[in-house]
C-alpha positions in Angstrom: 7.0 -10.2 8.3 4.4 -7.7 9.5 4.7 -6.1 12.9 1.8 -8.1 14.3 3.2 -11.4 13.1 6.6 -10.4 14.6 5.0 -9.6 17.9 3.2 -13.0 17.9 6.4 -14.8 17.0 8.3 -13.1 19.8 5.7 -13.9 22.3 5.6 -17.6 21.3 9.4 -17.8 21.4 9.3 -17.1 25.1 6.6 -19.7 26.0 7.4 -23.2 27.4 6.6 -26.1 25.0 3.4 -27.1 26.8 1.9 -23.6 26.5 2.9 -23.5 22.8 0.8 -26.6 22.2 -2.1 -24.9 23.9 -1.7 -21.8 21.7 -1.6 -23.9 18.6 -5.0 -25.5 19.5 -6.4 -22.0 20.0 -5.1 -20.8 16.7 -6.4 -23.8 14.9 -9.8 -23.2 16.5 -9.8 -19.5 15.4 -8.9 -20.5 11.8 -12.1 -22.6 11.7 -14.3 -19.6 12.6 -16.2 -18.3 9.7 -17.4 -14.7 9.6 -20.7 -14.5 7.7 -20.8 -12.0 4.9 -24.3 -10.5 5.3 -26.1 -7.6 3.8 -26.6 -4.6 6.2 -29.9 -4.6 8.0 -32.1 -1.6 8.8 -30.0 -0.6 11.9 -26.7 -0.9 9.9 -28.1 1.3 7.1 -29.3 3.9 9.7 -25.9 3.9 11.4 -24.0 4.3 8.1 -26.3 7.2 7.1 -25.8 8.9 10.5 -22.0 8.5 10.3 -21.9 10.1 6.9 -23.8 13.1 8.3 -21.1 13.6 11.0 -18.2 12.8 8.8 -17.8 13.5 5.1 -14.9 11.1 4.9 -15.6 7.3 4.5 -13.2 4.4 4.0 -13.7 1.0 2.6 -13.4 -1.7 5.3 -10.9 -3.8 3.3 -8.7 -0.7 2.9 -8.9 0.0 6.6 -7.9 -3.6 7.5 -4.9 -3.3 5.1 -4.0 0.0 6.7 -3.8 -1.8 10.1 -1.4 -4.3 8.6 -3.7 -7.3 8.2 -4.4 -9.4 5.2 -8.2 -9.3 4.4 -8.1 -12.8 2.9 -6.4 -14.3 5.9 -8.9 -12.8 8.3 -11.8 -14.3 6.2 -10.3 -17.8 5.9 
């Protein structure tokens, strides 16, 4: 189990039953949120170009998300 899941598990373990039901409703609502996969607009492209000027090192977002301990597919579904 990842550290973030373990932390969530530990927090839920300490909650009374009525608050757990509330948390479940929140989590189910979050699962239904869809993050649109859109192409970058003019501002995005400008900011990307500017960041590359200031920093020669870039990293793929999916790799960064994995590095933080998250599963990219779980975040998108």
